[in-house]
C-alpha positions in Angstrom: -19.1 -10.1 -30.3 -15.7 -11.6 -30.7 -13.7 -12.8 -27.6 -11.1 -9.8 -28.3 -14.0 -7.4 -28.2 -15.6 -8.8 -25.2 -12.3 -8.8 -23.2 -11.7 -5.3 -24.3 -15.1 -4.2 -23.2 -14.4 -5.9 -19.8 -11.2 -4.2 -19.4 -12.7 -0.8 -20.0 -15.6 -1.5 -17.6 -12.9 -2.6 -15.0 -10.9 0.5 -15.5 -14.0 3.0 -15.2 -15.0 1.1 -11.8 -11.2 1.6 -10.6 -11.2 5.2 -11.8 -14.3 6.0 -10.0 -13.2 4.4 -6.7 -9.9 6.2 -6.8 -11.8 9.4 -7.5 -14.1 8.8 -4.4 -10.9 8.3 -2.3 -9.2 11.4 -3.5 -12.3 13.4 -2.7 -12.5 11.9 0.8 -8.6 12.8 1.2 -9.4 16.5 0.5 -12.2 16.6 2.6 -10.3 15.1 5.5 -7.4 17.5 5.2 -9.6 20.6 4.9 -11.6 19.7 7.9 -8.6 18.8 10.1 -6.8 21.9 9.0 -9.9 24.1 9.9 -9.9 22.3 13.3 -6.2 22.1 14.1 -4.4 24.5 11.7 -1.9 23.5 9.4 -1.1 19.9 9.3 2.3 18.4 9.2 3.1 16.9 5.8 3.7 13.5 7.5 0.1 13.6 8.8 -1.3 14.5 5.2 0.8 11.8 3.7 -0.5 9.2 6.1 -4.1 10.5 5.4 -3.3 10.1 1.6 -2.5 6.4 2.3 -5.7 5.4 4.3 -8.3 3.2 2.6 -11.8 4.5 1.8 -13.3 3.0 4.7 -10.8 4.3 7.2 -11.1 7.6 5.8 -15.0 7.5 6.3 -14.4 6.8 10.0 -11.9 9.6 10.3 -14.3 12.0 8.5 -17.5 10.9 10.6 -15.6 11.3 13.8 -14.0 14.5 13.0 -15.6 16.4 15.8 -14.7 13.8 18.5 -11.0 14.4 18.2 -9.7 16.7 20.6 -6.1 17.2 19.4 -3.7 16.3 16.6 -2.4 13.8 18.6 -5.7 12.0 18.8 -5.8 12.0 14.8 -2.1 10.7 14.9 -3.0 7.7 17.1 -6.0 6.9 14.8 -4.1 7.0 11.6 
């Protein structure tokens, strides 16, 4: 394998990993927004935007604790 072929292969593998990670994040954003909407009603667009900008780890914490939040204010304080 030439250096160029190796670099192309490495680039493609990196792209696949990044794509999978971004896909997981998008899925978690959708889940968080759906659950919060079911619990609190229609969410303000600012809240949705803030959720979309969270990292994966913070999204996990938000989703795991969804039943511990008593109000949309609690969510706003967290995010």
